[in-house]
N, C-alpha and C positions, 0 to 999 in steps of 0.2 A: 397803308393803315397809319390813323393816326391815333398816339394813344391818349389824346388829349378827350378823344371822344368814347363814351359808352361802349362797353363790348354790344353787341347786338348778335342773338339767337340765329343759326345758320339757317332756319324756317323761315326765318323775317325776310332777311337777305332775296333767299330762292323768289319767295313768294311777289315782293316789290318788284325782284328784274322781271319775271316772267310777265307780268302783268303791263309789261311794256308792249308797245308799238312795234315792230319791224324797224321803221324808222327812228326810235328812240333808242332802240338796243347798239345801236350804230355809235349814237354820240354817247354814252354810258362812258367811256372811258375818260373822255373831256369832260364832261361833268362831274367825276369825281374828282380830276387834280383842280375843280374852279372849286369844289365844296370845301376839298384838303386845304384850300389856301384861302380861302374867308374867315374873318376874326369871328370868335364864336367869347363867348362866354358861360358861366355854370350859374346856376340859383341852385341851392339845395340839389334836386334829384333830377333838375330840368336842365337842359345844354341846349344853348340859342346860338343858331350860327344868321348872321348874315350876307343871306343868299345876294342881294342888294339895298340900296337905303331903302325901298319899301318892302322888302321883301324876308320874313324870317324863315328859319326852321327848325323847330325842335325838334328832341328828342328826349321822350321821358322815359327814366331809370328807376323806377320807384324802390326796386331792391338790388340795382346798382347794373342793371342785365336790361336791355330791351327785348323783351320777351313778346310780342304783337305788332304788325303792322302798322294800328292804330296808334301805336306809341310813336310812331313817327308822323309830326305834322306839318305841313308846310300852308302859308299863304298869300302861294302864286294865285294866278288865276285858273290856272289848269287841273290845279288838285284836288281830289286826292293822285289823279293819274300823271302827274308830271313827274317829269326826271329829279327834281331834286331829291326826294324821298329815296327813292332807290341809291342815288348817288351818294345819299348820307351814309345807307346801310352800307356800301361797297367800299369807302372809306375808314369806316370803325371797325375796330376788332371785331374778332370773332369769338361768340362765347361759348366756350367747350363747357360743358355740364358738369365733364369730367375732370375738370380741373380743379384743383383744392382751391376753397374758401375759408373765410373765417371759420364758419359754421363747420366743415367739415375736416378742418388740420386739428382740433380739438378731437374729439373723439364721439361725438352725441350719438354714432353711429350704434345700433342695438347690434350685441353681440350674439353669437349662435349659441347653439349647444357647446358647454365647456370642455369644447375636445381641442387638444392642442392643432394648431394648421399644420395642416401635410408640407411636407418638403415642396422645394419651390421649384416647378418646370422647367426643364432644362428648355433654353433660347438661343438663338443664336447671339452673335459676339455681342459685345455688351458695344451701348453707345453714348455718345454724350449728347445732350438736349442743347438747341442751337443755342440756347446763351451756355451749353454746359455746365446743365447743373443735375444734381440728383432728384430732381423734383420729383416727388410723388405720384403715382401713378396707378392706374386700378391693376386690382389682381387677376392674376391668369388664371383663375379655377375658374368652375363654372358657372354660365352666368346665375342669378339666382334665379328666373323663370323657368330652367331647362330643369326634367327628370331624367332621371334614368332611363327611360322609353323615350327620349329624342334622342334616337342614335341615328338619325338624317335629317338633310337642312329640308326645313318644309317650303313650300313653293313663294311664301313671301320672301325667305331669306335668301332661298334663288334668285329672285327678282333684285331684290334688295343687292345681291352680288353685280349680277350685269350691268345694274346702273352703274353702281361703283367703274365696274372695269370700263364702260363706255366711255364716261365723264372723265377719269383718270388716263384713258388713252384719248378723248380730243386733248387733253392738255398736253400729252406728250408730244403728239402732233405738229403743236402748233411750238410750243418749247415756251419759254420766258417771256419772253416779249409779245408773243401773240398767245398769251393766255391773261385776255382779258378780264376785264368786269363780269362777261357774262358767262365766260366758260367756269370762273371761278363760283359763276354764282348754279350754274347746272352742278358743279363738283359740290357746293352746300346740300343741294336738294338732293342728292345722292346720300350723301352723308346723314341728312334727317332719315329720309326713307330706312336705311339700313340702321340707325338708331329704334324705330319705330319696329323694326323685324328682330331685335334684339341682338343687333352686331354692334355693340360699344365699342371694340376694339378699331373695328374698318370704322367707324363711324368717327372715331376719334382722329386715326390715323389721315381720313381725307380732311380734317379742319385744320390739320398741321401743316398740308399740301399747300392749302390757299393761304396760311399765316406765313407762310415762304414764301410762295407767289407773290405777295404784296410787298414783303419785306425784299425783294428782288428788284421788283418795279420801283420802289419807291427809294434804290437804291440805298439802304438802310445798313449803315456796318457792319452790324449784327448778322448780317445775313452771311449763309455758308450754302455755296452749291452742294456739298455733301450733306449737308442737312436735309434741305429738298429732296434730293435724289434718293437717300434714304428713304423720305413718308414717302414718295410717290412709288419707291419697287415696295414698299412694304401693302401699301391699296391692292396695289394689281397683282400681288401675290398672295394676298386674303382674298382680293375677290376670285381667283383664278383656283384654290383651293377649296375654301367652301362649299359651291354646291356640289365636289365629288365626297366631302370629309363624310365620317361617321364617331358613334360616340365621344372619347375621350378626347380626341382629334376635334372632332367640330368644338366639344364645349371648349377648347382651350383656344381655338380661333375667334369664338364670339368673346370671348372677355366676361369681365364684368363690370356694371357700371359704377358701382361702387366697394370700397372694400369692409368687410366686412373685419369687425375687431371680435379677439376671444380670448378671454376671462386666462390669465397667465400665475396667478397667484402673486407673492411677493418674489422682490427683484432687486439684487443690490448691484447698483451700475455706477461704474467707473469712468469720467467723462476724456473723451480723446482729444476732438477739439471739435473747432465749427468752421463752417463754410456757408457761404451766401449764396441765394438762388436769384436769378436771373434769369427768366424764361421767356422766347420771343413772342411767346400769346399774351404778355402783357402781365404777369405775376412776378413777386418779389420776394424776399425773406430769407431768413436762414434756417438751416438744418445742422444739430447738433449731433455727435458721434458719442457713444456713448455703448461699453463693453461689459459685461460681467466677467464673473470671475473664471468662466472656462471659456472665456473670447467669443460669446455671441455678441455681435454686433445689435443694437438696437437707437431709433432715433426718435429726435427730440423738434419738431418743425414749428416754423410760423410762416405760412405762405399765404400772400392774399393779393388782389388785383394791385399793383405798383410798379416803378420804375425802379432806376439804378441807385436811387435818393434811400427809398424805403429797404433794398439791400443789404445800404452800408451800416443802414441804422439799425437794421434787426436785430443784430449781434447784442445791444443793450434792451432790449427787448425782455420782459419778464419769459419765463417759461411758464407755459398753462400746461400746469402737470399740477394734479393738487393744488395743496396751499402756500407751496414754494415759493419762495420772494428769489431765485436765483436768476441772472440772466442766463444769456446763451453762451454770453462770454464765460461767465464763471462757471458755469456747468461743464463748459469743457475741463477746466482746471480744478473741477470740484469732484462731488460724489452727489447719486440719488438715492434716497431706499424709497422703494414703492409697494407698497400694498393694496392687494383687487384690482394688481395691475391689468388692462386690456392692451393687446398687442396686435396688429393686423398680420397678413400670410408675408410682405414686404418688411417686419421688424417695426415698423412705425408705434409709437406708444400714445393711448389713446390717454384723453384726459376727461372721464365720466363722469357722475355725483360720486360716483362708488370709489374714485380711486384716491388714493392717500399718498401723499410724497412729500419726504422732508429733505432736506440736505444732509450729505455725509462727506467725509471726508472723500480725497480722490488718491491717485495712485499714480505714481513718476513711470514712463513710459521704459524707464532700464528696469521697473523693479514689479514682484509680483503684484497683481496677477497680468497688467498687462506687456510684459516681458515678452509672454508666451506667443503673442503674436507679430511677434519678430522673429522668432524662432525657428518658423516654417519658412521651409525653403524658395527663392523664389521662383526658381521653376515651377512646384507645387501649388504658390498662390498663382500663377497665373494659369497654369493646368484648370482650376479652381474657378476663377475666371473666364475661360474662354467655353467653360463647360453650362456656363449659365448662373452661377453664383456671382456673390459680391464680385464686384471688381476694382476694390480696395486695394495696393499693396502698400505692404510696410516691409521698408528697407532700411539697412545700415550703408551709405553710399559714403563716397571722399568725391568731394567738387576737383574738378579737373580745370574746366575755364566754360567757353562758349562755342558755338559753331554757325555759321552763318546758312539759312537756308533760303528758299524761296519767301517762304511765308515770315521769313524774320529771322533771327539769333534764338537759338535755344540753348539751355543750361545744357551738361556734357558731368558726368559723374563716372564713380567706377563703384563699380557693387560685385566684389568677390569674381574680379576679374572679366565682369562682362561690362562694356561701355553703355551706358545711359544716356537717352535724350532727352529730359524734361521740357515740357512746356507750360504756360499760362493756363489756367483754368477758364481764367477772361479776359478779353482784352480790354473791356471796356474802362475807359481811364478814372470812373467813380472809385472803382476797386481794384485795391492795390496790388492784386497781384503780377502787372508786370513791372512795376518799380521794384517789389522785392527778388523777382527773379534774378531781374539786372543788378543787383547788390549782392545777391548769392553769387555771383558769377565773377566778381569782383574778390572774392576770396581762395581761389585754388589752395587743394592743401586740405582745407576745412572735413571733419568727420563728423555728419550727419546721421542723426536718426529720422526718417520722413514718414510721411504718408500720401503716396499719389495713387492716381487714377487710369489706371490701362487704359494705352492709346493701341487697337491694333494697327499694327504696320510690319513693314517688312526689317525695319531694324528696332531693336528695344526700345520704346518709347513710354510717356506716362505723362499725367499733368499735375504739377504736384501742387499740393493740397494742404501741407503742415510741414514743420522742421521741425530737431531741437534747435535752441537759443547755439551758435557759433561759439560763443565761449564760454557759455552755463548751460550743460545738459540737462538740467533739473528744470528748464522752464525751457517752454515752449511755444512756437508761433503758429501762428493760422495765417498764412500767407494773404487769405481773401477779407480778412478782417484785422488783423493787426499790420501794423508799417513797421520795416526794418530799416534801423537807422546806423549812416556810415559808423557810429559809434560800436554799436553790436559787434560788429564784425573784429577777428582779431587781429591787434597792432601788426604782426609782420605784414598781414597781407592784406592791409586796410588802402592801399593808394595801389596795389599789385596788378596788371596787365593780364589777362588769361589766359594761357601762353596757347597760341596756334597751333603747334606742334601734338598737342592732346587730344584735340579732336574729335578722335576718333577715327579707325579706318576706315579705309573706301570699303565697301563688298559691293561684291558684284551682284547684283539684284534679280530676281526674272524678274522679264519684262513685263507686269502685268499691269503696268502703268499705260500700254499699249491699248489697251482692251477700256480700261476704266475710262479713260480720255475721254473715249466717244461715247462711254456710256453716261460722261458730263454732259461733252457736247451737245447729245440728243436730247438732253433737259433744258440746257441754256438755249440753244438756237434752234431747235423743233427738228422734224425731219429732213426738213429740207438742206441742213447743213453736211450731215451723211449721205444725201444724195447727190452733193456735188460731183464733179465729173474728178476724174483722179486714182491714182493707182495702188491700189488697198494690198497688192498683193504681197508685198516686203514686209508690212508688218503681220500679215498673219502666218507668213514664213519663219519670221523669226521668233513670234509664238510656240509654233512646231518644232522648230529647233531647239529648243528650251526643255521637250517634254511635255507642254501645254496644249497639247493635240486637239481639247476640248476649247481649250481656248481660241483658238487658230477656228475652227470652223464656226463657234457663235459670233466672230469680228467677222467674217464671210457672210454669212447669213445677213448680218444689221446691217450690212452696206446692202446685200440687197436686195430685202425687203425696205428698204429706204427709196431706191431707185428703180422698185418697180411700181410704175404706170402703165397703165394700161388704154388703150386708142380705140374709140369704137370706127365702123365703117369710112364715116367723114374725118378722120384723125385727129378729132378732138379728146382732150381729158379723159377720163373715167375716171370717178372719185378713189381713191386711193382705198389700198387693205389696212386700215390703221387695226386689224384685229393680226394679223401677221406681223404688222412692226411691233406690236406692243408684244408679245410673246416672244419676238427674238430680242428686244430688250432686256424683258425682262430676263429672259433664261441670262444673258453677259451682265446683268448685274446682279443677281443673286449668284454665279458664280465667282464675279469679281470679290465680292463680300468673302466668301468662304477658301478664296488662296488666300486675301491677305489674312484671315484667321490663322490658315496652316502657317504661311510665311510667320507669323507673329510667332507662333508654338517654335518654331523652329527656332527664330532670334535669339529666342528667352530658354533655348533647351527645353520646352516641356511638352508633355503629351497630352492633347486637350483630349483624347480619348478615357484618360485615367486623373482622373483631377484630384483624388486623395487617395491615399493608401490606410484602409481598417486598421493595417497593424503599425499606422505609425503614430508612437506617442505625443511629438511633438505639433501636431494638427490638432487646433483647435475645436476643429469641427466632427472630432474622433467624439463617441459617448457611447457610455454601456448601457443607458437608460432608453430607449427607445423613444420615449416621450422626450425626453432632452433634445436627443437628435434629430427628431421632427420641430424643434423647435427654431425661429428663422434667425439670419444669419446676417439681416439689414437689409434695406430696400435694393428690388429685384430690377433687373436690368428694363428697360420701358416694354412693357407689357402689351405695347401695338406693334412689337417686331414678332414676327410670327415663328416656331419652331422651327427645328432643320426638320429636314423628310429626305428618305432614299433619292438619288438624282442620277447623271448621267456618270461616264468612268470618266477620267483626265489621268492621260500617262498608265491607264491599268490602275489608279487607286479611285475610291467611291468617293466620291465627293460629299459631305452629308448638307443638305439644307439647297442644291440645286433642283432645276425643275424637271418633272418627269415629263417625258415625250406624251404633247400636245396631241389631244383625241384626232381621231383620223378626221372625223366631222365636226364642226362645229357643233356649240350645245344650241337648241333652239330657245327663240326669246320667246318667254312667257307671253301669251295672249292678255 
């Protein structure tokens, strides 16, 4: 994937690759590498690539996106049936119509009836996007084309789900190294079919898989194997559940292509912090979080195609709400008075023609009304996050030092006797997250009020987003926007080294990593990695010894499915059963995620089944007014993540979100 090329619609890439002859398909990956390395120039909406001294390749993107195969033109003698057009489409970023654009991030979406948006549907563990950002995502409500009578999946939706399953299973079978441009095009074709069948959530996650695959094959530093694994798991799980889903469950699995905005009257908002947005799909910008007097969160976003440069500069752009001249950086410290507000179900403020907004005074984190966000106990906040509500944590901590992990150093802090580990929200060197975290680690003993994003893990872990100033508690620092300086640290600890003895206690973790490692290995290396000969019994026995009986059984089944290759009477290998391997992998992946969720709740002392106590006056989500209680509490977790459902037993306890038993007979392929 080359970010200097304009995004190409998935259907265009699929069409161009499908038109190639079998001989050219074998050469497609080499052609992609060649096109990606050739010089290019931009002339308005046209990008020209010099294939050789006499041949130019042009990509026409009048709206910023290549939307037709005819918009990619080649000057070689074999055009239009040449390899160059398909290679250029495969080298360019994938255009996702569901991603925010300059027109959709402002609010020109027509608002439906003036009723408050419904409460967010529970989802599985909140996850960060590849670039670990809260980039706006589609709503999880019913698709606009669905009616209450649409209680079962139609034939086109079943066919689209089966096509997605087959394409994703082929990617899993081949692994990252084997999933070249041809398999990616098949998955893009399935994503396009799913979008036409009104399955925008599944289509979006399929595009995310292709984007992550290209980042992995290009050795992009932003690539995370965990993100690719999560996207592939979501595609397979959605394809598995959609054919048999009914009613509200089906509507939730389908998702919506765009977020509707609902009138919400007048709002008095107080700025909290601003964080940069940098996604793996080529979008960048900033999101400013605000809160009203009741503690409910709202966001103002400015996200558009771009890279790290746009993410770093977006904080100084003017907020696009009403006629205010505030920048995102200023809004994070000030306030906003909005009349005629329109709000999406995820808490994003619209900026339509009828919206009026003026600057207002802000509030200190330690004073009313923002102080009530920090009054909620950490365990209650984590329970709410694991139940599918907002994943932001508002904590009072004391810095202890650093601890070295396999992925690098992380900041250690104490929060009411609980040892927390804070990591950087972004590793991109253009953003100051990592540098600010390193400076904070050199000030052990400093007491800070922080905003962080929960990271599900067996140890209490979160991504640090904003902190109060180490020496001036009335000042706040947005770690992705502001740069901390050595002079900002307390004088007594400006040169102190973090004490290694305070890195936190050693915890005897449940060996979930034994199953997680095999799940990740299958994605990276394909089926053949798990089919290699070896004794897998000790790993399964260790899982069973810790009470993870189902995990041990799934690990055994995963290896058995990978090694299952039958032979014909002449001793030749028959085609592998990709369906069995995909089911075994999917069950292991879902169970691993749920175990991580349960262990995360145990580490924080939280109860994921009881996110909030209605009788607790310190919880800002409680309200006597049902309409107020139904208002959004901030951006929801990624909506392309399927919701939980009943599953198998693990050591006698029901684990939500795991797979049901596979059907006795495979589904018949639609003719």
